[in-house]
N, C-alpha and C positions, 0 to 999 in steps of 0.2 A: 742201447748207453751200453760198453766194451766190457768185458767179461773182464778184465782191468779195470777199468774203472770204479764196477762190481765193489768191484774186494777192497776198494783203496774208501768204496764208502761205507759197505760194514768193518770192515775193521775200525772205523771215525767214528760207529755208528755205537762200537759194542763199544767202542774206553768212554769214552761217557755214559755209560749202558752198571759198564760192568764192577762199578767201586769196591765188591768187595772181593776182585781177583781178581787174578789175569786173564785182561783183556786177547782177541785171536790180534790174530799178525793180518795182515797183512793175502801174508804170502798160502797163513794156514787157509784163510775160505777160497782164494783162486783152488789153492786144493783139494776146498774137500767141491766148489761146487766142479771143476773140470768131471766129478764122478759120475759119472753114466745117472747114479743113481737118485741124484740131489735129488732135493725135493728143494730149493729158493722161493716162499712167500715176502713180498717185500714190500713198506710205502718208505713215504717220506720218512718221518715218525718211525717205526716198528718193523724186525722184524723176523721171523723163522726156518729155519734154515734146518735140514733132516736128510735122510733119504726110509724111501721107501725098496727092499731087498724082500721078492714076495709078500707073502701076506702084511706083511709088518711095516710101522713104521717109527721114527726115530727119528724124536727132534734133539739136534747137536749146538744149537745157542735159540736164543733169543731173547734179542731185544727189545725193548722202548729207549726213546729219550726223553729222562727225567724231564725235560723242561715239559712232557705234553699226557703223560704217565696219568692216568686214574680220569684214560678222558673216550677211553674205548678202541685204543689200537693196538693193544697183547691182547686182545677179545679180539678184533678183525679182525688177527693177520693170524691168531691161533684158529679160530675157527674158519678160513680161510685154509692154510694146512689142511689142518683132515681134510675136506673136501676136496681137496686134492689130492690128498692117500687117496682118498677114502677111489678115489675116481681110479688109480694104479692100477686096484687092485686091495689098500692095507685093508683089517679086515680088525685093528690094534696100535696103538700109538706110546707108545717105548720116551722115558726120558729123565734125566741123574739132575738131580738139586740136593747140592747144600742144608743137611739137614739147618745148620744155622738160620736161613735163609727164609723166615719168612715171613717175609711179603713175597712171595716166589709160593710158599710153598700152597697157602692160603689160595694162592690166583688159580692155581691149580684144581686148589681140592672143591673151588667154587666151576671150576670147572670138569668134575665129576673124575679128577684122575685119583689115586689111592695108587698106598703104598701098596705096590708087591716083590720087593727087596732093597736091602741095603751094604752099600760097601765101606766097613768101618774103618778106620781114619784113612777114607782116601783123597782127600785136597788137606797136601803139604801147606797152612796160615805161612805168612810174610812171618809169624811170628816165632816158628816150631814149631808148632804146634799145631794137630789137623781135627777135621773134620768127617764127619759122613759121610756120602755120598746116597741119597735119599733111590732108587726108582722106583719111578711114580709111573702105573698105567690109566691108558679106558680100555675102553672095547666097543671101537666106533658102530653105528645105527646100522 
């Protein structure tokens, strides 16, 4: 698949999955994928996009098609991302998640991620309110 087609497919999947926030655009995906540190793990139904810099990996986006949630797709791409990040020298993975996103928080907690920080009022919601961003982290074995 070409980089442009990949960016379009990721944008389409994120538009279906990110009902609680504004999804990434194809341009945002393309720009991120063009960076040398980027790391993408994708299947037909889920993806993780992040980057690895020095000994740290950062997850920028994880999405699962709503029709395929709770079937292990997110767990599979996350585990593969962690393995590939570790292969690149990462010893720790970071990500941020909206404090109000209970399903995502539960998903990450079950996989060993713990709160490492908080960005107060980080997300501006469509109704004008804000939500905190929780910084989650996990050491890689």
